[in-house]
PyMOL CGO cylinders between C-alpha atoms (Angstrom):
from pymol import cmd
from pymol.cgo import CYLINDER

trace = [
    CYLINDER, -104.29, -15.64, 89.03, -104.24, -12.62, 91.20, 0.3, 1, 1, 1, 1, 1, 1,
    CYLINDER, -104.24, -12.62, 91.20, -100.44, -12.09, 91.42, 0.3, 1, 1, 1, 1, 1, 1,
    CYLINDER, -100.44, -12.09, 91.42, -100.21, -8.61, 89.88, 0.3, 1, 1, 1, 1, 1, 1,
    CYLINDER, -100.21, -8.61, 89.88, -98.71, -6.22, 92.58, 0.3, 1, 1, 1, 1, 1, 1,
    CYLINDER, -98.71, -6.22, 92.58, -97.61, -8.68, 94.91, 0.3, 1, 1, 1, 1, 1, 1,
    CYLINDER, -97.61, -8.68, 94.91, -94.54, -9.94, 96.28, 0.3, 1, 1, 1, 1, 1, 1,
    CYLINDER, -94.54, -9.94, 96.28, -95.22, -13.42, 95.30, 0.3, 1, 1, 1, 1, 1, 1,
    CYLINDER, -95.22, -13.42, 95.30, -95.26, -12.69, 91.67, 0.3, 1, 1, 1, 1, 1, 1,
    CYLINDER, -95.26, -12.69, 91.67, -91.94, -11.23, 91.91, 0.3, 1, 1, 1, 1, 1, 1,
    CYLINDER, -91.94, -11.23, 91.91, -90.63, -14.03, 94.03, 0.3, 1, 1, 1, 1, 1, 1,
    CYLINDER, -90.63, -14.03, 94.03, -91.72, -16.89, 91.64, 0.3, 1, 1, 1, 1, 1, 1,
    CYLINDER, -91.72, -16.89, 91.64, -90.47, -15.16, 88.58, 0.3, 1, 1, 1, 1, 1, 1,
    CYLINDER, -90.47, -15.16, 88.58, -87.06, -14.54, 90.11, 0.3, 1, 1, 1, 1, 1, 1,
    CYLINDER, -87.06, -14.54, 90.11, -86.95, -18.18, 91.10, 0.3, 1, 1, 1, 1, 1, 1,
    CYLINDER, -86.95, -18.18, 91.10, -87.83, -19.52, 87.66, 0.3, 1, 1, 1, 1, 1, 1,
    CYLINDER, -87.83, -19.52, 87.66, -84.94, -17.37, 86.38, 0.3, 1, 1, 1, 1, 1, 1,
    CYLINDER, -84.94, -17.37, 86.38, -82.57, -18.11, 89.07, 0.3, 1, 1, 1, 1, 1, 1,
    CYLINDER, -82.57, -18.11, 89.07, -83.21, -21.63, 90.45, 0.3, 1, 1, 1, 1, 1, 1,
    CYLINDER, -83.21, -21.63, 90.45, -81.98, -23.47, 87.17, 0.3, 1, 1, 1, 1, 1, 1,
    CYLINDER, -81.98, -23.47, 87.17, -78.88, -21.59, 87.19, 0.3, 1, 1, 1, 1, 1, 1,
    CYLINDER, -78.88, -21.59, 87.19, -77.98, -22.38, 90.58, 0.3, 1, 1, 1, 1, 1, 1,
    CYLINDER, -77.98, -22.38, 90.58, -79.07, -26.05, 90.02, 0.3, 1, 1, 1, 1, 1, 1,
    CYLINDER, -79.07, -26.05, 90.02, -76.52, -26.32, 87.05, 0.3, 1, 1, 1, 1, 1, 1,
    CYLINDER, -76.52, -26.32, 87.05, -73.92, -24.72, 88.75, 0.3, 1, 1, 1, 1, 1, 1,
    CYLINDER, -73.92, -24.72, 88.75, -74.04, -26.79, 92.16, 0.3, 1, 1, 1, 1, 1, 1,
    CYLINDER, -74.04, -26.79, 92.16, -74.29, -30.00, 90.17, 0.3, 1, 1, 1, 1, 1, 1,
    CYLINDER, -74.29, -30.00, 90.17, -70.93, -29.85, 88.99, 0.3, 1, 1, 1, 1, 1, 1,
    CYLINDER, -70.93, -29.85, 88.99, -69.61, -28.97, 92.53, 0.3, 1, 1, 1, 1, 1, 1,
    CYLINDER, -69.61, -28.97, 92.53, -71.47, -31.85, 94.15, 0.3, 1, 1, 1, 1, 1, 1,
    CYLINDER, -71.47, -31.85, 94.15, -70.45, -34.35, 91.38, 0.3, 1, 1, 1, 1, 1, 1,
    CYLINDER, -70.45, -34.35, 91.38, -66.77, -33.43, 92.44, 0.3, 1, 1, 1, 1, 1, 1,
    CYLINDER, -66.77, -33.43, 92.44, -67.18, -34.55, 95.95, 0.3, 1, 1, 1, 1, 1, 1,
    CYLINDER, -67.18, -34.55, 95.95, -65.85, -38.02, 96.35, 0.3, 1, 1, 1, 1, 1, 1,
    CYLINDER, -65.85, -38.02, 96.35, -68.30, -40.86, 97.49, 0.3, 1, 1, 1, 1, 1, 1,
    CYLINDER, -68.30, -40.86, 97.49, -65.59, -42.20, 99.85, 0.3, 1, 1, 1, 1, 1, 1,
    CYLINDER, -65.59, -42.20, 99.85, -65.53, -38.97, 102.00, 0.3, 1, 1, 1, 1, 1, 1,
    CYLINDER, -65.53, -38.97, 102.00, -69.35, -39.43, 102.40, 0.3, 1, 1, 1, 1, 1, 1,
    CYLINDER, -69.35, -39.43, 102.40, -69.06, -43.20, 103.05, 0.3, 1, 1, 1, 1, 1, 1,
    CYLINDER, -69.06, -43.20, 103.05, -66.13, -42.44, 105.72, 0.3, 1, 1, 1, 1, 1, 1,
    CYLINDER, -66.13, -42.44, 105.72, -68.52, -40.01, 107.53, 0.3, 1, 1, 1, 1, 1, 1,
    CYLINDER, -68.52, -40.01, 107.53, -71.22, -42.93, 107.78, 0.3, 1, 1, 1, 1, 1, 1,
    CYLINDER, -71.22, -42.93, 107.78, -68.78, -45.34, 109.09, 0.3, 1, 1, 1, 1, 1, 1,
    CYLINDER, -68.78, -45.34, 109.09, -67.76, -42.64, 111.77, 0.3, 1, 1, 1, 1, 1, 1,
    CYLINDER, -67.76, -42.64, 111.77, -71.43, -42.56, 112.87, 0.3, 1, 1, 1, 1, 1, 1,
    CYLINDER, -71.43, -42.56, 112.87, -72.95, -39.83, 110.84, 0.3, 1, 1, 1, 1, 1, 1,
    CYLINDER, -72.95, -39.83, 110.84, -76.48, -40.32, 109.43, 0.3, 1, 1, 1, 1, 1, 1,
    CYLINDER, -76.48, -40.32, 109.43, -77.00, -39.66, 105.75, 0.3, 1, 1, 1, 1, 1, 1,
    CYLINDER, -77.00, -39.66, 105.75, -77.98, -36.19, 106.20, 0.3, 1, 1, 1, 1, 1, 1,
    CYLINDER, -77.98, -36.19, 106.20, -75.43, -35.37, 108.79, 0.3, 1, 1, 1, 1, 1, 1,
    CYLINDER, -75.43, -35.37, 108.79, -72.72, -36.78, 106.33, 0.3, 1, 1, 1, 1, 1, 1,
    CYLINDER, -72.72, -36.78, 106.33, -74.28, -34.53, 103.70, 0.3, 1, 1, 1, 1, 1, 1,
    CYLINDER, -74.28, -34.53, 103.70, -73.99, -31.32, 105.86, 0.3, 1, 1, 1, 1, 1, 1,
    CYLINDER, -73.99, -31.32, 105.86, -70.66, -32.26, 107.46, 0.3, 1, 1, 1, 1, 1, 1,
    CYLINDER, -70.66, -32.26, 107.46, -68.84, -33.20, 104.34, 0.3, 1, 1, 1, 1, 1, 1,
    CYLINDER, -68.84, -33.20, 104.34, -70.60, -32.32, 101.06, 0.3, 1, 1, 1, 1, 1, 1,
    CYLINDER, -70.60, -32.32, 101.06, -71.75, -29.00, 101.91, 0.3, 1, 1, 1, 1, 1, 1,
    CYLINDER, -71.75, -29.00, 101.91, -68.48, -27.89, 103.46, 0.3, 1, 1, 1, 1, 1, 1,
    CYLINDER, -68.48, -27.89, 103.46, -66.75, -28.99, 100.49, 0.3, 1, 1, 1, 1, 1, 1,
    CYLINDER, -66.75, -28.99, 100.49, -69.08, -27.15, 98.14, 0.3, 1, 1, 1, 1, 1, 1,
    CYLINDER, -69.08, -27.15, 98.14, -68.84, -24.01, 99.91, 0.3, 1, 1, 1, 1, 1, 1,
    CYLINDER, -68.84, -24.01, 99.91, -67.13, -21.99, 97.10, 0.3, 1, 1, 1, 1, 1, 1,
    CYLINDER, -67.13, -21.99, 97.10, -69.82, -23.33, 94.54, 0.3, 1, 1, 1, 1, 1, 1,
    CYLINDER, -69.82, -23.33, 94.54, -72.71, -22.16, 97.07, 0.3, 1, 1, 1, 1, 1, 1,
    CYLINDER, -72.71, -22.16, 97.07, -70.87, -18.55, 97.20, 0.3, 1, 1, 1, 1, 1, 1,
    CYLINDER, -70.87, -18.55, 97.20, -70.68, -18.30, 93.50, 0.3, 1, 1, 1, 1, 1, 1,
    CYLINDER, -70.68, -18.30, 93.50, -73.96, -19.63, 92.61, 0.3, 1, 1, 1, 1, 1, 1,
    CYLINDER, -73.96, -19.63, 92.61, -75.70, -17.37, 95.41, 0.3, 1, 1, 1, 1, 1, 1,
    CYLINDER, -75.70, -17.37, 95.41, -73.67, -14.42, 93.95, 0.3, 1, 1, 1, 1, 1, 1,
    CYLINDER, -73.67, -14.42, 93.95, -74.83, -15.12, 90.21, 0.3, 1, 1, 1, 1, 1, 1,
    CYLINDER, -74.83, -15.12, 90.21, -78.24, -15.63, 91.49, 0.3, 1, 1, 1, 1, 1, 1,
    CYLINDER, -78.24, -15.63, 91.49, -78.31, -12.17, 93.16, 0.3, 1, 1, 1, 1, 1, 1,
    CYLINDER, -78.31, -12.17, 93.16, -76.88, -10.68, 90.04, 0.3, 1, 1, 1, 1, 1, 1,
    CYLINDER, -76.88, -10.68, 90.04, -79.37, -12.15, 87.81, 0.3, 1, 1, 1, 1, 1, 1,
    CYLINDER, -79.37, -12.15, 87.81, -82.18, -11.40, 90.14, 0.3, 1, 1, 1, 1, 1, 1,
    CYLINDER, -82.18, -11.40, 90.14, -81.06, -7.56, 90.46, 0.3, 1, 1, 1, 1, 1, 1,
    CYLINDER, -81.06, -7.56, 90.46, -80.67, -7.06, 86.58, 0.3, 1, 1, 1, 1, 1, 1,
    CYLINDER, -80.67, -7.06, 86.58, -84.30, -8.62, 86.00, 0.3, 1, 1, 1, 1, 1, 1,
    CYLINDER, -84.30, -8.62, 86.00, -85.69, -5.06, 85.65, 0.3, 1, 1, 1, 1, 1, 1,
    CYLINDER, -85.69, -5.06, 85.65, -88.50, -6.10, 83.17, 0.3, 1, 1, 1, 1, 1, 1,
    CYLINDER, -88.50, -6.10, 83.17, -90.28, -8.35, 85.59, 0.3, 1, 1, 1, 1, 1, 1,
    CYLINDER, -90.28, -8.35, 85.59, -90.25, -5.76, 88.14, 0.3, 1, 1, 1, 1, 1, 1,
    CYLINDER, -90.25, -5.76, 88.14, -91.68, -3.13, 85.71, 0.3, 1, 1, 1, 1, 1, 1,
    CYLINDER, -91.68, -3.13, 85.71, -94.46, -5.38, 84.48, 0.3, 1, 1, 1, 1, 1, 1,
    CYLINDER, -94.46, -5.38, 84.48, -95.51, -7.13, 87.60, 0.3, 1, 1, 1, 1, 1, 1,
    CYLINDER, -95.51, -7.13, 87.60, -95.06, -4.40, 90.21, 0.3, 1, 1, 1, 1, 1, 1,
    CYLINDER, -95.06, -4.40, 90.21, -97.42, -1.45, 90.18, 0.3, 1, 1, 1, 1, 1, 1,
    CYLINDER, -97.42, -1.45, 90.18, -96.78, 1.86, 91.91, 0.3, 1, 1, 1, 1, 1, 1,
    CYLINDER, -96.78, 1.86, 91.91, -97.25, 0.51, 95.48, 0.3, 1, 1, 1, 1, 1, 1,
    CYLINDER, -97.25, 0.51, 95.48, -94.76, -2.27, 94.92, 0.3, 1, 1, 1, 1, 1, 1,
    CYLINDER, -94.76, -2.27, 94.92, -91.29, -1.04, 93.45, 0.3, 1, 1, 1, 1, 1, 1,
    CYLINDER, -91.29, -1.04, 93.45, -88.18, -2.50, 93.58, 0.3, 1, 1, 1, 1, 1, 1,
    CYLINDER, -88.18, -2.50, 93.58, -84.83, -0.43, 93.50, 0.3, 1, 1, 1, 1, 1, 1,
    CYLINDER, -84.83, -0.43, 93.50, -83.94, -0.80, 89.99, 0.3, 1, 1, 1, 1, 1, 1,
    CYLINDER, -83.94, -0.80, 89.99, -87.56, 0.29, 88.95, 0.3, 1, 1, 1, 1, 1, 1,
    CYLINDER, -87.56, 0.29, 88.95, -87.34, 3.31, 91.22, 0.3, 1, 1, 1, 1, 1, 1,
    CYLINDER, -87.34, 3.31, 91.22, -84.02, 4.27, 89.49, 0.3, 1, 1, 1, 1, 1, 1,
    CYLINDER, -84.02, 4.27, 89.49, -85.43, 3.74, 86.07, 0.3, 1, 1, 1, 1, 1, 1,
    CYLINDER, -85.43, 3.74, 86.07, -88.26, 5.98, 86.90, 0.3, 1, 1, 1, 1, 1, 1,
    CYLINDER, -88.26, 5.98, 86.90, -86.00, 8.84, 87.72, 0.3, 1, 1, 1, 1, 1, 1,
    CYLINDER, -86.00, 8.84, 87.72, -84.91, 9.10, 84.06, 0.3, 1, 1, 1, 1, 1, 1,
    CYLINDER, -84.91, 9.10, 84.06, -87.55, 10.47, 81.74, 0.3, 1, 1, 1, 1, 1, 1,
    CYLINDER, -87.55, 10.47, 81.74, -87.60, 11.34, 78.01, 0.3, 1, 1, 1, 1, 1, 1,
    CYLINDER, -87.60, 11.34, 78.01, -86.88, 15.05, 78.36, 0.3, 1, 1, 1, 1, 1, 1,
    CYLINDER, -86.88, 15.05, 78.36, -84.40, 15.19, 81.35, 0.3, 1, 1, 1, 1, 1, 1,
    CYLINDER, -84.40, 15.19, 81.35, -82.60, 13.31, 83.92, 0.3, 1, 1, 1, 1, 1, 1,
    CYLINDER, -82.60, 13.31, 83.92, -82.57, 14.03, 87.53, 0.3, 1, 1, 1, 1, 1, 1,
    CYLINDER, -82.57, 14.03, 87.53, -79.01, 13.64, 88.50, 0.3, 1, 1, 1, 1, 1, 1,
    CYLINDER, -79.01, 13.64, 88.50, -79.18, 14.20, 92.09, 0.3, 1, 1, 1, 1, 1, 1,
    CYLINDER, -79.18, 14.20, 92.09, -81.63, 11.22, 92.96, 0.3, 1, 1, 1, 1, 1, 1,
    CYLINDER, -81.63, 11.22, 92.96, -79.97, 8.87, 90.38, 0.3, 1, 1, 1, 1, 1, 1,
    CYLINDER, -79.97, 8.87, 90.38, -76.62, 9.62, 91.96, 0.3, 1, 1, 1, 1, 1, 1,
    CYLINDER, -76.62, 9.62, 91.96, -78.08, 9.01, 95.25, 0.3, 1, 1, 1, 1, 1, 1,
    CYLINDER, -78.08, 9.01, 95.25, -79.86, 5.81, 94.32, 0.3, 1, 1, 1, 1, 1, 1,
    CYLINDER, -79.86, 5.81, 94.32, -76.54, 4.49, 92.78, 0.3, 1, 1, 1, 1, 1, 1,
    CYLINDER, -76.54, 4.49, 92.78, -74.76, 4.74, 95.91, 0.3, 1, 1, 1, 1, 1, 1,
]
cmd.load_cgo(trace, "trace")
C-alpha cells in the first residue's frame, strides 16, 4: 500500500487505536447533557450546530480534556507501531530513546537527556 516510512501510516495506526477510546469516553459525557438545555438554546435563537457548540461542548469540556489526555498517552506508548512502520528516516521520540539502549550497554547521557 506504500505506507512504509510515511507519516500517514503512523497517523493512521494512532487513530485506529485512539479513536474508539475517545468515542467511548465522550459518549458517556454527551449522554449526560440534558436535552432541555439544547432545546432552550434552540428557542433562544441558536441553530442546531450553535446549540451544540454553546451548550454541549462547553458542558463536556472535562471529558474532552480527559479523552485528549488519554489519547495522547496511548499514542505515546505505542512504540511497536513506530518501530515497525518507521524507518531510520522517520523516527519518533520513543524509538530514538529505544535505540540509545543496546544489548551490551546503556548510554546514560543521551538517555537522560531524552527523558527530560
